[in-house]
C-alpha positions in Angstrom: -7.5 -14.3 3.0 -6.1 -13.2 -0.2 -8.7 -11.5 -2.6 -8.6 -13.3 -6.1 -9.3 -11.1 -9.1 -10.6 -12.2 -12.4 -7.2 -11.5 -14.2 -5.5 -13.8 -11.5 -7.5 -16.9 -12.7 -5.4 -19.5 -14.3 -5.7 -19.9 -18.1 -7.7 -23.1 -17.9 -10.3 -21.3 -15.8 -10.1 -18.3 -17.9 -11.0 -20.3 -20.9 -13.8 -22.0 -19.1 -15.3 -18.7 -18.1 -15.0 -17.4 -21.5 -16.8 -20.3 -22.8 -19.6 -19.7 -20.3 -19.8 -16.0 -21.2 -20.0 -17.0 -25.0 -22.7 -19.4 -24.3 -24.8 -16.9 -22.3 -24.3 -14.3 -25.1 -25.5 -16.8 -27.8 -28.3 -17.6 -25.6 -29.5 -13.9 -25.1 -28.6 -12.6 -28.4 -31.8 -14.1 -30.2 -33.9 -12.8 -27.3 -32.5 -9.3 -27.7 -33.0 -9.5 -31.5 -36.5 -10.6 -30.9 -37.1 -7.8 -28.6 -35.6 -5.3 -31.1 -37.8 -6.7 -33.8 -40.8 -6.4 -31.5 -40.2 -2.9 -30.6 -39.5 -2.1 -34.2 -42.7 -3.7 -35.2 -44.5 -1.8 -32.5 -43.0 1.6 -33.7 -43.9 0.6 -37.3 -47.4 -0.3 -36.6 -48.2 2.7 -34.4 -51.3 4.4 -35.8 -50.2 7.6 -37.5 -53.7 8.9 -38.3 -54.3 12.5 -37.0 -56.1 13.4 -33.8 -59.2 15.7 -34.1 -60.1 18.4 -31.5 -63.3 20.2 -32.4 -64.0 23.3 -30.4 -67.5 24.9 -31.0 -68.8 27.8 -29.1 -72.4 28.7 -28.5 -73.9 32.0 -29.8 -70.6 33.7 -30.6 -70.8 35.2 -34.0 -68.3 36.0 -36.7 -67.7 39.6 -35.4 -66.9 38.5 -31.9 -63.1 38.0 -32.4 -60.4 40.4 -32.5 -58.9 39.3 -35.9 -62.3 39.6 -37.6 -62.3 43.3 -36.8 -63.9 43.6 -33.4 -61.9 46.6 -31.8 -63.0 45.8 -28.3 -62.9 42.1 -27.6 -59.8 40.5 -26.4 -59.1 37.2 -28.1 -55.3 37.1 -28.5 -54.9 33.4 -28.5 -57.5 32.8 -31.1 -56.3 35.7 -33.3 -52.9 34.2 -33.2 -54.1 30.9 -33.9 -55.7 32.2 -37.1 -52.3 33.3 -38.2 -51.0 29.8 -38.0 -54.1 28.0 -39.4 -56.4 28.1 -42.4 -59.6 30.2 -42.1 -62.9 29.6 -44.0 -64.4 33.0 -44.4 -67.5 31.9 -46.1 -68.6 29.3 -43.8 -72.2 28.7 -42.8 -74.3 26.9 -40.1 -77.7 26.6 -38.9 -79.0 29.7 -37.4 -79.5 28.4 -33.8 -77.6 25.8 -31.7 -79.1 22.4 -31.9 -79.8 22.5 -35.5 -76.1 23.4 -36.2 -74.8 20.5 -34.0 -77.2 18.0 -35.6 -75.8 19.1 -39.2 -72.3 19.3 -38.1 -72.4 15.7 -36.7 -74.3 13.9 -39.4 -73.6 16.0 -42.6 -77.3 16.3 -43.1 -79.6 19.3 -42.9 -81.5 19.6 -39.6 -84.8 19.2 -41.3 -83.8 15.7 -42.3 -82.7 14.6 -38.9 -85.2 15.6 -36.3 -83.6 18.8 -35.0 -85.4 21.8 -36.6 -85.9 23.3 -33.1 -84.2 23.7 -29.7 -87.2 22.5 -27.7 -90.7 21.1 -28.2 -89.6 17.5 -29.0 -87.6 18.7 -32.0 -84.2 18.9 -30.6 -83.5 15.2 -30.3 -81.3 13.6 -33.2 -83.2 10.8 -34.9 -82.0 7.5 -33.7 -81.1 6.3 -37.3 -78.8 9.1 -37.9 -74.9 8.2 -37.9 -72.8 10.8 -36.2 -69.3 11.6 -36.8 -68.4 9.9 -33.5 -70.1 6.7 -34.6 -67.9 6.8 -37.8 -64.6 7.6 -36.1 -65.3 5.1 -33.2 -66.0 2.3 -35.6 -62.6 3.1 -37.3 -60.6 2.9 -34.0 -60.7 6.4 -32.7 -61.4 7.1 -29.1 -64.1 9.5 -28.8 -65.2 12.1 -26.2 -67.5 14.9 -25.8 -67.5 17.7 -23.3 -70.1 20.5 -22.5 -73.1 21.1 -24.6 -74.8 18.2 -26.3 -78.6 19.4 -26.9 -79.4 16.6 -29.1 -81.6 14.7 -26.6 -81.6 13.9 -22.8 -83.3 10.7 -22.9 -82.6 7.2 -24.5 -81.6 6.6 -27.3 -80.3 10.2 -27.8 -77.6 10.9 -25.2 -74.1 11.4 -26.3 -72.7 8.2 -24.9 -75.3 6.3 -27.0 -74.5 8.3 -30.1 -70.8 7.3 -30.6 -68.9 8.8 -27.7 -67.0 6.5 -25.4 -66.8 9.3 -22.8 -69.3 12.2 -22.3 -69.5 15.0 -19.6 -72.2 17.3 -20.3 -75.0 19.4 -19.1 -78.7 18.9 -19.8 -80.8 20.6 -22.3 -79.7 23.4 -24.6 -77.8 25.3 -21.8 -76.9 25.4 -18.2 -79.9 26.1 -16.0 -82.5 24.9 -18.6 -85.1 22.6 -17.5 -83.5 19.3 -18.1 -80.3 20.5 -16.5 -79.3 19.6 -13.0 -81.4 21.7 -10.6 -79.9 25.1 -9.6 -76.9 24.8 -12.0 -75.7 28.4 -12.6 -72.4 28.1 -14.3 -70.4 27.8 -11.0 -69.6 24.8 -8.9 -72.3 22.7 -10.7 -73.4 19.0 -11.3 -73.0 17.7 -14.7 -73.7 14.2 -16.3 -70.9 11.8 -16.8 -72.3 9.1 -19.2 -75.6 9.7 -17.5 -74.5 9.8 -13.8 -74.6 13.1 -12.0 -71.3 14.5 -10.7 -70.4 17.7 -9.0 -67.5 19.8 -10.2 -66.1 22.8 -8.6 -65.2 25.8 -10.9 -66.6 27.9 -13.7 -68.3 25.6 -16.5 -66.1 26.7 -19.3 -62.9 25.9 -17.3 -64.5 22.6 -16.3 -65.1 21.6 -19.9 -61.7 22.4 -21.0 -60.1 20.6 -18.0 -62.1 17.5 -18.8 -61.2 17.6 -22.4 -57.5 17.9 -21.7 -57.7 15.0 -19.3 -59.2 13.0 -22.0 -56.7 14.1 -24.5 -53.9 13.2 -22.1 -55.2 9.8 -21.4 -55.6 9.1 -25.1 -52.4 10.8 -26.3 -50.9 7.5 -27.7 -53.8 6.5 -30.0 -56.1 8.6 -32.5 -58.9 10.4 -30.7 -61.7 12.6 -31.6 -62.4 15.2 -28.8 -65.6 17.2 -29.3 -65.4 20.1 -27.1 -68.8 21.8 -27.4 -69.2 24.9 -25.2 -72.3 26.3 -23.7 -70.6 29.8 -23.3 -71.2 32.5 -24.3 -74.9 31.4 -24.4 -77.1 33.1 -21.8 -77.5 33.5 -18.9 -74.6 35.8 -19.0 -72.8 34.7 -16.1 -68.9 35.0 -15.9 -66.2 35.1 -13.3 -65.8 38.7 -12.0 -62.3 39.1 -13.4 -63.4 38.8 -16.8 -66.3 41.1 -16.4 -63.8 43.7 -15.0 -61.7 43.5 -18.2 -64.6 45.3 -19.9 -66.4 47.3 -17.0 -65.1 50.5 -18.2 -65.9 50.1 -21.9 -68.7 52.6 -22.9 -69.3 51.4 -26.4 -71.0 48.0 -25.3 -73.9 47.3 -22.8 -73.5 45.7 -19.5 -74.7 42.3 -20.8 -72.2 42.8 -23.6 -69.4 43.2 -21.2 -70.4 39.8 -19.6 -70.6 38.3 -23.1 -67.3 39.5 -24.1 -65.8 38.4 -20.7 -67.3 34.8 -21.3 -65.5 35.0 -24.8 -62.1 36.1 -23.3 -62.4 33.2 -20.8 -62.8 30.8 -23.7 -59.7 32.4 -25.3 -57.7 31.8 -22.1 -58.7 28.2 -22.1 -58.0 27.7 -25.6 -54.5 28.8 -24.9 -54.2 26.0 -22.3 -55.5 23.6 -24.7 -52.9 24.4 -27.4 -50.3 24.3 -24.7 -51.4 20.9 -23.8 -51.1 19.6 -27.1 -47.7 21.1 -27.5 -46.6 19.6 -24.1 -47.7 16.2 -25.1 -46.0 16.4 -28.3 -49.0 15.7 -30.5 -49.8 19.3 -31.9 -48.2 18.7 -35.2 -50.5 15.7 -35.9 -53.6 17.2 -34.4 -56.3 18.6 -36.6 -57.8 21.4 -34.3 -60.8 23.4 -35.2 -62.1 26.5 -33.6 -65.7 27.5 -34.8 -69.1 28.5 -33.5 -72.8 27.4 -33.9 -74.8 30.5 -35.2 -74.7 34.4 -35.4 -74.0 36.4 -32.4 -76.6 36.6 -29.7 -75.4 39.5 -27.7 -72.2 40.9 -29.5 -74.2 43.4 -31.6 -77.5 45.1 -30.6 -79.4 48.2 -30.5 -79.6 50.4 -27.5 -83.3 50.6 -26.5 -83.1 54.0 -25.2 -80.7 55.8 -27.7 -81.0 53.6 -30.7 -77.4 53.5 -30.9 -75.6 50.4 -32.3 -73.6 48.6 -29.7 -70.9 46.1 -30.5 -69.6 44.7 -33.9 -71.2 42.4 -36.5 -68.5 42.5 -39.2 -70.7 44.6 -41.6 -73.4 41.7 -41.7 -77.1 41.9 -41.5 -79.0 39.8 -38.9 -77.9 38.1 -35.7 -78.7 34.8 -34.1 -82.0 33.2 -35.7 -81.7 35.3 -38.9 -81.8 33.9 -42.4 -79.4 36.8 -43.5 -75.7 36.2 -43.3 -75.4 37.6 -39.8 -77.4 34.7 -38.5 -75.3 31.8 -40.0 -71.9 32.9 -41.3 -69.4 32.2 -38.6 -65.7 31.8 -38.0 -64.0 28.6 -38.9 -60.3 28.2 -38.2 -58.5 24.8 -38.8 -54.9 24.0 -38.0 -53.1 20.5 -38.8 -49.2 21.2 -39.4 -48.4 17.6 -40.5 -51.3 17.9 -43.1 -50.1 21.5 -44.2 -53.1 23.3 -42.8 -51.0 26.3 -41.6 -49.7 29.7 -42.6 -52.7 32.0 -41.9 -54.4 31.4 -45.3 -58.0 32.5 -45.9 -60.4 30.5 -48.2 -63.4 32.4 -49.4 -65.5 29.8 -51.2 -68.9 28.6 -49.7 -68.4 25.8 -47.2 -70.9 24.6 -44.5 -71.2 22.6 -41.2 -72.7 19.7 -43.1 -69.4 19.3 -44.9 -67.4 18.4 -41.7 -68.3 14.7 -41.5 -67.1 13.8 -45.0 -64.2 16.2 -45.0 -62.7 15.3 -41.7 -63.0 11.6 -42.3 -61.2 12.1 -45.7 -58.4 14.0 -43.9 -57.8 11.1 -41.5 -57.7 8.6 -44.4 -61.1 7.0 -43.7 -63.6 5.9 -46.3 -67.0 7.1 -45.6 -70.2 6.4 -47.5 -73.5 7.4 -46.1 -76.6 5.2 -46.9 -78.7 8.5 -46.4 -78.8 11.7 -48.5 -76.0 14.1 -47.6 -76.3 17.7 -47.8 -72.5 18.1 -47.1 -69.6 17.1 -49.3 -65.9 16.3 -49.0 -64.0 19.6 -49.2 -60.7 18.4 -48.1 -58.9 19.0 -51.4 -60.2 22.6 -51.3 -58.7 22.9 -47.8 -55.4 21.4 -48.8 -55.1 23.6 -51.9 -55.6 20.8 -54.3 -58.7 21.8 -56.0 -61.4 24.4 -56.0 -64.4 24.2 -53.8 -67.4 22.5 -55.4 -69.9 24.8 -57.3 -73.4 24.1 -55.6 -76.3 25.4 -53.7 -76.9 25.0 -50.1 -79.8 25.8 -47.7 -80.1 27.0 -44.1 -83.2 28.2 -42.4 -84.8 29.1 -39.2 -87.9 26.8 -38.3 -88.4 27.0 -34.5 -92.2 25.6 -35.1 -93.9 22.5 -34.1 -93.3 21.1 -37.8 -91.1 22.5 -40.5 -92.8 24.9 -42.9 -91.8 25.1 -46.6 -89.9 28.4 -47.3 -89.9 29.7 -43.7 -87.0 32.0 -43.1 -84.9 30.1 -45.8 -81.8 31.2 -47.4 -80.3 29.6 -50.5 -76.6 30.1 -51.0 -73.8 29.9 -53.3 -70.6 31.5 -53.5 -71.9 34.8 -54.7 -75.7 34.9 -54.1 -78.2 34.6 -51.3 -81.9 34.1 -52.0 -83.9 35.0 -48.8 -87.5 33.4 -48.4 -87.6 32.7 -52.1 -88.1 36.5 -53.0 -85.1 38.6 -51.9 -81.8 38.3 -53.8 -78.6 39.7 -52.8 -74.9 39.5 -54.4 -72.9 39.0 -51.4 -69.6 40.1 -53.1 -70.9 43.5 -54.0 -73.4 43.9 -51.0 -72.1 42.0 -48.0 -74.4 43.8 -45.8 -77.7 42.6 -47.9 -79.2 46.1 -48.3 -79.9 46.0 -52.0 -82.4 43.3 -53.0 -81.7 42.8 -56.8 -84.1 40.0 -57.5 -86.1 42.2 -60.1 -82.7 42.6 -62.0 -81.9 38.9 -62.0 -85.3 36.9 -62.3 -83.3 34.0 -63.9 -81.1 33.5 -60.9 -84.2 33.7 -58.6 -86.0 31.1 -60.8 -82.9 28.8 -60.7 -82.3 29.2 -57.1 -86.1 28.7 -56.3 -85.9 25.5 -58.5 -83.2 24.1 -56.4 -84.9 24.8 -53.2 -88.2 23.3 -54.5 -86.4 19.9 -55.5 -84.4 20.1 -52.2 -87.4 20.7 -50.1 -89.4 17.8 -51.7 -86.6 15.5 -50.8 -86.0 16.7 -47.3 -89.6 16.5 -46.2 -90.0 12.9 -47.0 -87.4 12.2 -44.3 -88.6 14.7 -41.7 -90.0 12.9 -38.5 -90.2 13.5 -34.8 -87.7 11.5 -32.6 -89.3 9.1 -30.2 -88.2 8.8 -26.5 -87.9 5.1 -25.4 -89.2 4.2 -22.0 -88.6 0.9 -20.1 -85.0 0.4 -21.1 -83.6 1.4 -17.8 -85.4 1.3 -14.3 -86.0 5.0 -14.1 -86.3 7.6 -16.9 -86.9 11.3 -16.5 -89.2 13.3 -19.1 -89.2 17.1 -18.8 -91.6 19.6 -20.2 -88.7 21.1 -22.3 -89.5 18.3 -24.8 -93.2 18.2 -24.7 -94.7 18.6 -28.2 -96.4 21.9 -27.7 -98.1 23.6 -30.6 -98.8 27.3 -30.3 -96.6 28.0 -27.3 -93.1 27.4 -25.7 -92.9 25.1 -22.8 -91.1 26.2 -19.7 -87.7 25.4 -21.1 -85.4 26.9 -18.4 -85.4 26.7 -14.5 -86.3 30.3 -14.3 -89.6 29.6 -16.0 -90.1 26.7 -13.6 -89.5 29.0 -10.7 -92.0 31.5 -12.0 -94.7 29.0 -11.5 -96.9 29.8 -14.5 -99.1 27.2 -15.5 -98.3 25.1 -18.7 -101.1 23.8 -21.0 -101.0 20.1 -21.1 -98.9 18.8 -24.0 -97.9 15.2 -25.1 -94.6 13.4 -25.3 -94.1 10.9 -28.2 -92.8 7.8 -26.5 -92.1 4.1 -27.2 -92.6 1.5 -24.4 -90.0 -1.1 -25.3 -91.5 -3.6 -22.8 -95.1 -4.0 -22.0 -95.8 -4.0 -18.2 -96.6 -2.2 -15.1 -95.1 1.4 -14.9 -95.1 3.9 -12.0 -95.2 7.5 -13.0 -94.1 10.3 -10.7 -95.7 13.6 -11.6 -93.6 16.5 -10.1 -93.5 20.2 -10.2 -89.8 20.3 -9.1 -87.1 17.8 -10.1 -86.3 15.0 -7.7 -82.9 16.2 -6.9 -84.3 19.5 -5.5 -86.0 17.7 -2.6 -89.0 20.0 -2.7 -92.6 19.3 -2.3 -95.2 19.9 -4.9 -96.6 23.0 -3.3 -93.2 24.4 -2.1 -92.1 27.9 -2.6 -88.5 28.9 -2.8 -87.0 32.1 -1.2 -83.3 31.3 -2.5 -83.5 33.8 -5.3 -80.4 36.0 -6.1 -80.0 39.6 -7.1 -78.2 40.5 -10.4 -74.5 41.4 -9.9 -72.1 43.1 -12.2 -71.1 39.6 -13.5 -74.1 37.4 -13.0 -77.8 37.5 -13.9 -80.5 37.3 -11.2 -82.3 34.1 -10.1 -85.9 34.6 -9.3 -87.7 33.1 -6.2 -89.7 30.1 -6.7 -93.4 30.7 -6.6 -95.7 28.2 -4.9 -98.2 26.3 -7.0 -101.1 24.4 -5.3 -102.6 21.3 -7.2 -105.7 19.4 -6.6 -105.8 16.2 -9.0 -103.1 14.5 -11.3 -103.9 12.9 -14.5 -102.0 10.4 -16.8 -103.1 9.6 -20.2 -101.5 6.9 -22.4 -103.0 5.3 -25.6 -106.4 6.1 -24.7 -106.3 4.9 -21.1 -106.5 7.4 -18.1 -105.7 7.2 -14.4 -106.0 10.0 -11.8 -105.5 10.7 -8.2 -105.9 13.3 -5.5 -102.7 15.4 -4.8 -101.0 15.9 -1.6 -99.0 19.2 -1.9 -96.8 18.1 0.8 -95.2 15.3 -1.3 -92.5 15.5 -3.8 -94.8 13.8 -6.4 -98.1 12.4 -7.2 -97.6 8.7 -8.2 -99.7 7.0 -10.5 -99.5 3.5 -12.0 -100.7 2.0 -15.3 -100.3 -1.2 -17.2 -98.8 -0.2 -20.6 -98.8 -2.0 -23.8 -95.6 -2.2 -25.8 -95.1 0.3 -28.7 -95.1 3.8 -29.8 -97.8 6.1 -28.2 -98.5 9.5 -26.8 -98.1 10.3 -22.9 -99.7 13.2 -21.3 -99.3 13.9 -17.7 -100.8 16.9 -15.9 -102.4 18.5 -12.9 -105.4 20.5 -12.0 -104.4 23.4 -10.0 -106.9 24.3 -7.0 -108.5 26.8 -9.1 -109.2 24.3 -11.9 -106.5 25.5 -14.3 -104.7 22.5 -15.8 -100.9 22.4 -15.7 -98.5 20.0 -17.4 -96.3 18.2 -14.9 -92.9 19.9 -15.4 -91.0 16.6 -14.6 -92.1 13.1 -14.9 -90.3 10.1 -13.5 -91.0 6.9 -15.1 -90.1 3.6 -13.2 -90.7 0.3 -14.8 -92.0 -2.2 -12.1 -91.8 -5.5 -13.9 
């Protein structure tokens, strides 16, 4: 059969076919135009607000980086990042970890918001506080946090209840602390994903960065806030052996410092992967990325106990973590945002603080923010962008670490040039950065002015100071740990090494609010439920110290005879079977705020707080 080609159709058929094609073209054209307009509209309406990646390390000081002068430490990525970004060289935080995180996320000094300590019921962010994550989420940002939270392990303080859509974190203030999953040691640990335990293979810092990068990749097409809050290089100083080996032959630092430096170099390597991820995804130019730390160095600078020799580097500052002198709270802050002009390796030297970050970052992303509460921080975005000078003002930081804040305790009042320490010592930081020469007698008017500011500030702050209250009865099972008991003249067992040591803890109350009246069951434990251990069990799984990890002690047996529960003037008690995992007590509880005390009598009569208390609502 002869094949017929289009060009062989007769003219009449050709015209008919052309009419059909024209008809189809006219039919499809509006659809195509609509599709183009739709796509154009989609492109035009795409949210162009910058992403925020906020990286904050734990216990790393200003001098623990190569570009700030440390001759030993290896931080090539962060050092190069500083040449591409803007550095705040006079940036200040709290002197310990939880107070800094509380101030950073709220713009309010830690004494205002319930976090003046790291334990003892004073490391939980008051529920009325509004966080950076709350503000950004309300305005369309996707929010995620990874690593160290340290602002409360119970309802309503957990990160996924404070504005973060996604949270993958460890318990307490560090891996291996009492609220953390039992036997976590930085390697192949179990963490919490929005409150649900999940085991992960790998070194903790690697895990946090991997989780953050997965979040970033998933949210790359919409504005996001990634809060990457690391526990390293906080102790225990455990690090992959290859990172210890980078420093093992260094004679100018101690063995613990070698691990500490190794932990920081591991952070640097992971930071490189993070920067590369942003480049690969094509979002680096419109991402505000911050690298900073939470307080002065914990291990990067020390005095050798035998030789009295100074080991490490502290950038010429006085004091380390916990100190009211600059070495305790002046830390690195590096920010890059190419699309916003935050580039070029410029250094800015005016006074800026962690409490400025909430108002500043919200302004940079074009968002209106007005707090209903007194803010200690202020918007310094124009200063960062080179449009204005930094505000002239006084700021306060201090170290409390006591059951209740004490006026003047370890306080530092700051401006660009001066530091007033504990209301008595005055230092000109430009002329005397090491704070060696107290010039208070030569400048009595300055001392009086700064003390007057502090007096007014403290009077305003202490009106707001209050304990956070753990809520019970919201979920079927809650876990209280002695880490958060309100002790007065002693520290509770705040890490698992102390739990293992088996030293009795004097009974201390928890401040709680039963949101529903009813019958509750209380499981008083010495070991956490996931351990599977009985009350009287001993542990022989201790590990010796290695070159790159700290020792883990065996678990000492404790024997108990009676268990007690006291709530709102009522008490129940029971005999203890040390072969069981818990002693179980029940009580009918009224709705409302009260104190809860749960403890044992040991066989020799010594009282000992329950280290863990599981609280189950029955009806």
